[in-house]
C-alpha positions as CSV (number, residue, x, y, z in Angstrom):
1,X,195.0,198.9,122.0
2,X,195.7,200.9,118.8
3,X,195.6,204.8,118.8
4,X,192.3,204.7,116.7
5,X,190.6,202.4,119.2
6,X,191.7,204.5,122.1
7,X,190.4,207.6,120.4
8,X,187.1,205.8,119.7
9,X,186.8,204.7,123.3
10,X,187.5,208.3,124.5
11,X,184.8,209.7,122.2
12,X,182.3,207.1,123.4
13,X,183.0,207.9,127.1
14,X,182.6,211.6,126.4
15,X,179.3,211.1,124.5
16,X,178.0,208.8,127.3
17,X,179.0,211.4,129.9
18,X,177.3,214.1,127.8
19,X,180.5,216.0,127.2
20,X,179.8,216.3,123.5
21,X,177.0,218.6,122.3
22,X,173.7,216.9,121.5
23,X,172.8,217.5,117.9
24,X,169.2,218.0,116.9
25,X,167.7,215.3,114.8
26,X,166.5,216.2,111.3
27,X,162.7,215.8,110.7
28,X,163.4,212.9,108.4
29,X,165.4,211.1,111.1
30,X,162.5,211.8,113.6
31,X,160.0,210.3,111.2
32,X,162.1,207.2,110.6
33,X,162.6,206.7,114.4
34,X,158.9,207.1,114.8
35,X,158.3,204.2,112.5
36,X,158.3,205.4,108.9
37,X,160.1,203.1,106.6
38,X,160.0,205.4,103.5
39,X,163.0,207.3,102.2
40,X,162.9,210.8,103.6
41,X,164.1,213.9,101.7
42,X,164.7,217.3,103.0
43,X,166.5,220.6,102.4
44,X,168.4,222.1,105.3
45,X,171.0,224.7,106.2
46,X,174.3,223.5,107.5
47,X,177.6,225.3,108.4
48,X,178.7,224.2,104.9
49,X,175.7,225.8,103.1
50,X,172.4,224.5,101.9
51,X,172.2,220.8,101.6
52,X,169.7,218.4,100.0
53,X,169.6,215.2,102.2
54,X,168.1,211.7,101.6
55,X,167.6,209.5,104.6
56,X,166.9,205.7,104.3
57,X,166.1,203.3,107.1
58,X,168.3,200.2,107.3
59,X,166.4,197.2,108.6
60,X,167.7,193.8,109.8
61,X,166.1,190.5,108.7
62,X,163.4,190.9,111.4
63,X,162.4,194.3,110.2
64,X,163.9,196.2,113.1
65,X,165.6,199.5,112.5
66,X,169.4,199.1,112.8
67,X,170.7,202.4,111.2
68,X,169.7,205.4,109.2
69,X,171.7,205.8,106.0
70,X,171.9,209.4,104.8
71,X,173.4,211.1,101.8
72,X,173.7,214.9,101.5
73,X,174.3,216.9,98.4
74,X,175.3,220.6,98.3
75,X,172.7,222.8,96.6
76,X,175.4,225.3,95.8
77,X,177.3,222.6,93.9
78,X,174.1,221.8,91.9
79,X,173.8,225.6,91.1
80,X,177.5,225.7,90.0
81,X,176.9,222.7,87.7
82,X,173.8,224.3,86.1
83,X,175.7,227.6,85.6
84,X,178.7,225.7,84.1
85,X,176.4,223.8,81.7
86,X,174.7,227.1,80.7
87,X,178.1,228.8,80.0
88,X,179.5,225.9,78.2
89,X,176.5,224.8,76.2
90,X,174.0,227.6,75.7
91,X,176.2,230.7,75.5
92,X,178.3,229.5,72.6
93,X,175.1,228.4,70.8
94,X,173.5,231.8,71.2
95,X,176.7,233.5,70.0
96,X,176.9,231.3,67.0
97,X,173.3,231.9,66.2
98,X,173.7,235.6,66.5
99,X,176.7,235.7,64.2
100,X,174.9,233.6,61.7
101,X,171.9,236.0,61.7
102,X,174.3,238.9,61.4
103,X,175.9,237.4,58.3
104,X,172.5,236.6,56.9
105,X,171.4,240.2,57.4
106,X,174.5,241.5,55.7
107,X,173.9,239.3,52.7
108,X,170.3,240.3,52.5
109,X,171.3,244.0,52.6
110,X,174.0,243.5,49.9
111,X,171.9,241.4,47.5
112,X,168.5,242.8,48.0
113,X,168.3,246.2,49.9
114,X,171.2,247.9,48.1
115,X,170.0,247.1,44.5
116,X,166.5,248.2,45.4
117,X,167.8,251.5,46.9
118,X,169.8,252.1,43.7
119,X,166.8,251.6,41.6
120,X,164.7,253.8,43.8
121,X,167.3,256.6,43.7
122,X,167.5,256.4,40.0
123,X,163.7,256.6,39.7
124,X,163.6,259.6,42.0
125,X,166.2,261.4,39.9
126,X,164.2,260.6,36.7
127,X,160.9,261.7,38.3
128,X,162.5,265.1,39.1
129,X,163.9,265.7,35.6
130,X,162.0,263.5,33.1
131,X,163.7,265.2,30.2
132,X,166.8,263.1,30.6
133,X,167.1,259.4,30.3
134,X,167.6,257.3,33.4
135,X,171.3,256.7,34.0
136,X,172.5,253.1,34.0
137,X,172.7,251.5,37.4
138,X,176.0,250.3,38.7
139,X,174.7,247.0,40.0
140,X,176.9,244.0,39.2
141,X,175.0,241.4,37.2
142,X,175.7,238.7,39.8
143,X,173.7,240.7,42.4
144,X,170.8,241.0,40.0
145,X,170.6,237.2,39.5
146,X,168.6,235.7,42.3
147,X,169.1,232.1,41.3
């Protein structure tokens, strides 16, 4: 007998003799054992954290239950994947969009707001002392050309 077979036999003897702790069945397992043949899904807490579990009955050719196949997925892992996707995809997009808007605002200020302020200041000075001619504005011609 190989060491693995000996270990397996010892575990089976211990289980039969009730030396191993009895584990409670999940609700999905109970439903399958009660006759449900649908895939069961449930969320449960394990020592490894919150898990999302799928349970599927495995039937033989006569339709008798032979096994319950289960697959569990860590909810914490899903949360980490979502957070990673957020940090990798969304944050750079928001930063790029913000920088683009900042550049746009600076261009609008330089091409539109500053010339309008210069004209306004010149008009205010002229309104206060209308005996003098308005002074020429120091606005470069390329800023005055919209198109």
